[in-house]
N, C-alpha and C positions, 0 to 999 in steps of 0.2 A: 504494500500500500504506500502511495506517495507520501513523502514527508516534506515539510516546508520550513523556511525561515521568513521573517518579515523585516523589511527595512522601512523605517519611518524618517521622512525628510521634513523637518520643521522649517519652513521657509518664512519669508516676510509677509507674503500675502495669503499663503495657504499651507496646509500640511498634506503631504502625499504619503501614502502607504503602498507597498508592493509586496505581494506574496510570491516567493521565488522557490522553484523546485531544486532538487539536488543537481540537476543538469544546467542550472543557471537560467532557466526559462521563467520569465515573469508571467505567472499564471493569471493573476488578477491585480488590478490596482484601483485605488480609490483616493479621493481628496476632499478636503473641506476648507473653505476659506474663512477668514476672520478679519475684523476691521483694523485699520491703522488710524491712530489718533495723532493729530498735528495741532495742538492747542495754540501754538505760537509759531511764527516763522522760524525755521531751523530746528524745531522740536519734532521728534518722531518717537511715538510710544505705542505700546500694546499692553493689553490686560493679560497677564499670564494665565488667568483662568480660561480665556478664550482659546489659548493653545491647548490646554488640557481637554476642554470640551470638544474641540475640533479633532484632536488625536483620538479620543475615545469614539467619537462618531465615525471617523474614517476607518478605524479598526473594526467597528461593529459592521459597517457596510461591507468591508473587505471580506470578513468571515461569512456574512450572510450570502453575498453574491457567489463566493467560491463554493459554498455548501459543504465545507470540510468539517470533519469531526474535530472537536476542540483540542484533542490531545495530539493532533498531527503536526503541530507547530513546535519545532525544537528550539527556537530562540527568536528574540526580537532585539534589534539594535537601532541606533539613532544617528542621523546627520542633523546638524542644526545651524541656523544663522549664527554667525559669530558675534562676539563683543557685547551683546546686550546685557544690561545690568538688572538682575532681579534681586531685591532685598527682602529677606524674611526674618521674622522674629524667632525667639527660642521655641515657639510652638509650630514653626514652619509656615506661619501665616504671612502672606505677601503684604508689604508695607506701603507700596506705591506701584503705579504702572511701571513696566519695564522701559528703560531708556534704550533705544535700539542702535544698531551699528551705523545707521545713516542719519543719526541725530548730530547736529553741528553746533550745539550750544557751548561746547567746552574748549573753545580756542584759548581763553585765558588760562584754563587749567593745564593745557598742553604746554604753554610757555612757562608756567610755574614748575612743571615737571622737568623741563629742560634746564631751567635755571638752578633748580635744586640738585639734580643728579649729574648734570654735565655729561662727560664721556662715560660715566658708570652706567647710564641708561642703555647704551649700545653694548657695553661689556656684559651686562647681566640679561636684559630683556631682549637684546639683539634686534630691536626695532625702534624706529622713531616714535615720538609722541604725536599721534594723530587723533583728531576728534572722534573717530569711530571706536577707539579702544576703550576698555572697561575702566582702567584706573582714572582717566580724566572724568568719567561719569561719577565715580565714587567721590572724587574731590569736589565736583559740582554739588553733590548732595551734602557733603561735609560743610561747604560754604553757605549753601542756600537753604538747606533743610536739616540743620544740625541735630535737632531733637529727634528727627526720624532716624538718623544714622545711629544715634545712641541706643535706639530700640533694636537695631539690627543685630542678629546673631550670626547670620551668614549672607554672603552674596552667592548667587548662582548664575550660570549662563543659561540661555533659553532651553536648550534640549535637556540640560541637567535638571532643570526644575520640573519639566514634564516627566522625566524618568523618575525623579524623586516622588512625584505624586502617584506614579504607577506602582512603585515598589516600597516606598517609605524609607529608602536608603539614600544617604547623602554622598555624592561623589562628583568629581570632575576628572577629566582625562587630559593628557598633555597637549593634544593638538588644539583643543579649544582654549585651554588655560594659557597657551602661548600668545593668544590674542588679547590678553588682559593688561600687559605691561607689568604684571606682578610676579611672573614666573621667571626663575632662572632657567632659561631655555635649555642650555646644555647640561646644567646641574640637575635638572628635572626635579626641582622643588620650589615651593613658594619662597620668594626672596624676603628674608627678614630685614635686609638692609633697605630695600625699597619701601616696604610697609612702614618701617620705623621712621623713615625720612618724612612721612606724611601723617604720622601719629595714627596709623591704622593698625588695629590689633590683628595679628596673624590668624587669630581664631575665626575671623570673618571668612577665611579661605577654606573651601571644602577639601576633604581628603582626596589625594591624587591616585589614579589607577591607570592601567593601560587601556587602550581603546577596545581591546578584545576581551577584557576581564569581565566576569559576571558581576553584576551589581544588584543582586537580589532577584526575586521572582514576583510575578504579578500578584498583587494583593487580591483577597477574595472579592472585595467590593468592585474592583476594576475588572476582575474576571467576569463577574456577573454582568457588568455593563457592556463589555466588549464581545462577549460570547466565546472568549478564549479560556483555556484551562487555568485554574488557580495554580500559582507557582511556576507558570511558564518562565523559563530562564530569560533574563534581560541583561544585555551586555552594554558596556559604557557608550560605545559609538565614537563619533568624531565630529570635528568642525566640518562645515559644508565643503570647503575646498579640499580638505584632507580626504573626505569621503568621495568627492568627485574624482580625485586622483586615483583612489583605490578602484572606483567603478570604471575608470579608463585604463586600468592596468599599469599605472605609473608606480612601480614597486621595485625598481632596481636602478642602479647607477646609469645615467645617460638618458633615461626615459623622460620625455617632456610632453606636456599637454597644453593645448590652447583651447580655452573655453570662451565662446562669444555668446553672451546673453545680453541683458541690459547693460552690465559692465563686461569688461573683457579681462581674462586672466591668462597669464603664461606661468606655468608651474613646472618645476623640474625636481626630481628626486635627488637627494643629497645625503651623503654619509659623512662628509668632513665636518665634524662638530665645531672645529675651531676656524672654519672658513670665515674670513672677515670681508663682508661686502659693504661695509661702511654705511649701512642704512640706505643704500641705493635701491633696495628692494626688500620685501618682507622675508624673514627667516624664521620659520615655524617648525614645531615638532610635527612629524608625520603620524598617521595612524599605525604605521608599521613600527615595531619596537626599535628604539635606538636609531631611528632615521629621522631625517628632516626634509623640508622642501624649501626651495627659493621661489618666491612668487612676485611677479610684477602685475600691476593692475592698471587698466585703462578705464576710467570712471564711466565714460559714455561711449561704449562700443556699439552694441546693437541699438542702444538708445539714440545714438546719432542718426542711424538709418531710420528709426521710427520717427524722430523729430523731423527729419528731412522729408519723409513721405507725407506726414500730416501737414507740413507747412507748404510744400510745393507740389505735391501730387496726391492731394486728399482723395480717398476713395479708390485709388489705383492699387490693385493687389501687389504684394511684394514680388510675387513670381513674375508678373508682367514688367514691373519696374526693373528688375534685375535682368530679365531677358533682353530688354532694350539696351542695357549697358554692355551686353556681350559683344555688340557690334562696334564698340569703341576700343581702340588700341590701348595697351598699357601706357600710362602717363596721362590719360584723359585729355589729350590735346593740349598739354601744358597747364593743366589746372590742378592745384594742390588744395587739399582740405586738412585742417587740423581739428581733431574731435574734442576740443577743450570746452564744450558748450556748458558743462557744469563744473569747470575746473579740471585739474588732472592729479594723478597720483604717482605713476612711475613713468619716467625717472624724475618728474618734476612734481613734488608734493606741494601744489600751488592751488589754493582755492579761488584765487582772483583771476588767473589766466582765462581767456575766452577764445573760442574757435575762430577760424578764418577760412575764407576761400581766397587763394592767391593765384593771380594769373588769368582772371576772367577776361574774355573778349567776346565780340559779337558773334563769333562762330560757334560758341558753346551753347548746346541745347540740353534739355533735361537728361538724356542718357550720359552726357559728359559729366554732369554734376553728380549723378548717381554713382558712376564708377569712381569719381574722385572721392566721394564719401567712403566707399568700400576700401579704396586704397589708403586713405588717411587713417582709418581705423586700424588697418593691417600694419601700416608704418609705425603707429603708436605701439602696437604689440611687438613689432620687431625691435623696438628700443629695449624691451625686456629680454628678448633673445640675445641682444648684444651684451647685456649685463651677464647673462649666463656664459657667453663666450669669454668674457673678460676674466672669469674665474678659472679658466682652463678647461671648462666643460665642453665636450663635443656635443653638438646638437645636429644629428643627421636625420632623425625621425621625430615627427611631432604628431601626436594623436589629437585630432580636432573634434570637439564636441560642441553642443549648443546650437544656436541659430546659425552660426557661421558654417556648420557642417551640413546644412540643408541645401546649400547652393553649390552646384558644380563650378560655377564661375568663381565663387569666393574660395572654395577649397583649392583650386588651381592657383589662384592669386596668393594664398598663404604659402603654398609650396614655392612660388617664384620669389616672393618677398623675403621669406625666411631662408631661401636656398637650402631647403631640406625636404625630404619625402614627407608628405602629409597623409595620415592614415584616417580613414573614416571607418567607424565601427558598424558591425552588422545590426546590433541592437543597442540603443543608448538610453540608459535610465539615470545616468549621472549619479548624484549623491545618494539617492535612495538605494541604488544597486550597491554602492560602496558600503552603506549601512548594513544591507542584507549580507554582504560578504563578511563583514566583521562578525555578524551573528553565526554565519556558517563556519567560520574558522573557530570562533569561541566555543561553539557547542561540539566541536570535534569532527565535523564532516571532512575537514582537510587538515594536513599537518603544517600548512603555511598559507599565508595570503597569496603567495606566488602560485602555488598549486591550485588554489581556488580560482585565481584569475585565468589559468590555462583552460579551465572548464567553462567559466562564466562569460569570458570576453572573447569575441571573435572579430578580427578585421574583415571589412567588406570590400574595401577598394583603396588603392594607393595612388597618390598624385605625385608625379615626378617633376621636379623643377625643369623649366625650359631654359637652356643656356642663354638664348637671346633675351628672354624676358628678365632673367636674373641680372644680366648686364644693364638693361634699361632701368630696372628698379633700383640697382645700386646707386646710379647717378641721381635718381629722383629722391631716394632716401636721404642722401647727403643734403639736398636742398630742403627737404622736410625738416631735418634736424635744426636748420638755421631759423625756421619760422618762430619757434618759441622765443629765442633770444631777441629776434628782430621786433617782435610785437609786445614783449613784456612791459616795457615802459608805456607804450600806447594804451595797453589795457588798464594799467594803473590810472592813467589820466582819464580814460573813458568811464571808469568806475564811478566818478563823481556825477555822471549823468544817468546812472541806472535808477 
């Protein structure tokens, strides 16, 4: 009789659950959405109870639609949106809405962290202080809601809170903890030095475990509500990007992933714990034991294309828009686009920079602009590839997932701009599949994540770089890299008119 694992992906807009067989086939999937609260400009919050109710409803729907016996599920694990701050009291009650990864209220707190810690921040946490991270959020609460922080017994990250509600056991794992700025990333423990520097008790931090460690079983009440068996083993899981990497098979040295969704991510597996990338990209713990990943982020990747279509080609299907761009040669007729429409992250952590079209003339039509947007997004991701190359890493193959993997034009463009073979997967479930793989490994189906990946993940097609297009894109990429510096001062001056 078939046995299953379940992967739960707790996103910003919805939770997705997948039921996966021992052969890696997604037998059923379900999802539930929940609201986002933005009470002030720059604020982004959610009610953690909405995550719990959404997860319970999605699991109930998944089990009901699959029609499986409750004891056929061998394990459940999680992927979750990173950085979000959940504060709970000694009884586990939530004290305020969660402050999310895309909340930007904490610029002053980031500057305070930098001034207080100086170079120790990169030495210990291995990442720059950015508004999205958890420590700046804790400091904001400390400054603006001090009485509330005094009531707090623990902080949790989003998926960890949902798992706590399902099991009653408190835990965090390294891949998500790495995004707090409170973790000694290579030492794999909470940093007493960082916590003490800001008068934060280390007791706020939950116990640390590996991503594939069991963290309890399903509570009787939650078993009744979901239709699953009481005591179903639950495993810690990982941050969404770590689980996305696992779900794409990025599990050994030299493997690299490009994920193009609303934002864009270039992520590469790394084993060199003392590698110093000087904060030019993120350096986080992987879901694989004693491994890491380097990650660069383009804030507005797919979002740039969505914005462009809504603004200049409203109602036109993406497929039609991209089909027209296929008739335009690489270089878009001398037109360059920079996708800085909401600021940028890698290699320029700059919230004030804005996008540009450079080189417009009367010969350019809609297809030229569409292709220029695709090329600009891909050039931005190439800057993260360059950071990987600068560490001595060879990038000869890139697994492409997300919206950028749904277009033949864009897949070939990635191969040409990255000068690397680009691989499209047969079936792509992203972080949810990575979470299911952690459960499959945790419950003993496989002796390693790599052996699980060999069964669960299958390449569908390879895109080989064209020598002619590579040469052309190398020249255009050199020009693209100049645009940021050429327009930085102009954008500062224009910000007065926004």
